[in-house]
C-alpha positions as CSV (number, residue, x, y, z in Angstrom):
1,M,44.9,39.2,136.8
2,K,45.2,42.3,139.0
3,K,48.8,41.3,139.9
4,G,49.7,41.0,136.3
5,I,48.3,44.4,135.4
6,I,50.1,46.0,138.4
7,I,53.4,44.3,137.4
8,C,53.0,45.5,133.8
9,L,52.2,49.1,135.0
10,L,55.2,49.1,137.3
11,L,57.5,47.8,134.6
12,F,56.1,50.4,132.2
13,V,56.7,53.2,134.8
14,F,60.3,52.1,135.5
15,L,61.1,51.6,131.8
16,A,59.6,54.9,130.8
17,C,61.6,56.9,133.3
18,E,64.8,58.4,132.1
19,E,67.7,59.8,133.9
20,P,67.6,63.6,134.1
21,R,69.6,65.0,131.2
22,D,72.2,67.7,131.5
23,I,70.8,70.2,129.1
24,D,73.7,72.7,129.6
25,A,76.2,70.1,128.5
26,E,74.1,69.2,125.4
27,V,73.8,72.8,124.5
28,A,77.5,73.3,125.0
29,V,78.3,70.3,122.7
30,E,75.9,71.5,120.0
31,L,77.3,75.1,120.2
32,E,80.8,73.8,119.9
33,K,79.8,71.8,116.8
34,K,78.2,74.9,115.2
35,I,81.2,77.1,116.1
36,N,83.6,74.5,114.5
37,K,81.4,74.3,111.4
38,Y,81.4,78.1,111.1
39,R,85.1,78.3,111.5
40,S,85.8,75.7,109.0
41,G,83.5,77.4,106.5
42,E,85.2,80.8,107.0
43,L,88.6,79.2,106.8
44,E,87.6,77.6,103.5
45,K,86.3,80.9,102.1
46,C,89.5,82.7,103.2
47,L,91.8,80.1,101.6
48,S,89.7,80.2,98.4
49,K,89.9,84.0,98.3
50,A,93.7,84.0,99.0
51,T,94.3,81.3,96.4
52,N,92.3,83.3,93.7
53,E,94.1,86.5,94.5
54,A,97.5,84.7,94.4
55,E,96.7,83.1,91.0
56,I,95.7,86.5,89.6
57,Y,99.0,88.1,91.0
58,V,101.1,85.3,89.6
59,D,99.4,85.4,86.2
60,S,100.1,89.1,86.0
61,L,103.7,88.6,86.9
62,I,104.1,85.8,84.3
63,A,102.4,88.0,81.7
64,L,104.7,90.9,82.5
65,W,107.8,88.6,82.3
66,V,106.7,87.1,79.0
67,S,106.0,90.5,77.5
68,E,109.4,91.7,78.5
69,Q,111.1,88.6,77.1
70,L,109.3,88.5,73.8
71,V,109.9,92.1,72.8
72,D,109.9,92.6,69.1
73,T,113.5,92.8,68.0
74,M,112.8,95.1,65.0
75,T,113.1,98.7,65.9
76,I,111.3,101.3,63.8
77,P,113.0,104.8,63.7
78,D,111.0,107.8,64.7
79,K,109.5,110.0,62.0
80,P,111.6,113.1,61.2
81,A,110.3,116.4,62.3
82,R,108.2,118.3,59.7
83,P,108.7,122.0,59.2
84,I,105.9,124.1,60.5
85,T,105.4,126.1,57.3
86,P,107.1,126.0,53.9
87,A,107.8,129.8,54.1
88,H,111.5,129.4,53.3
89,I,110.7,128.0,49.8
90,L,107.6,130.1,48.9
91,G,108.4,132.2,45.8
92,T,111.6,130.4,45.0
93,V,109.9,127.7,42.9
94,D,107.5,128.4,40.0
95,T,104.9,126.0,41.2
96,F,104.5,127.9,44.5
97,S,104.0,131.3,42.8
98,N,100.5,132.8,42.8
99,K,98.7,132.0,39.6
């Protein structure tokens, strides 16, 4: 019975032992993953912003082009200039005389 317990303990000790891990390598791998995730997120934000600004610019160009193409063809003449005062006709017509 003692031999069985000792064998079980030795097996347990050998199975429980791990090889020493290289923590610096694991940290470097995780850091690289985080850096790649951050870069891809920033790239996505940049592309989204550039796309939105380009859409706004193109829409304004199209609106300007359409407004130039669809100008109303009917021209309305300007109003004639009005005289400042009717001084040149005061007193010449009975309706303008002082009553």
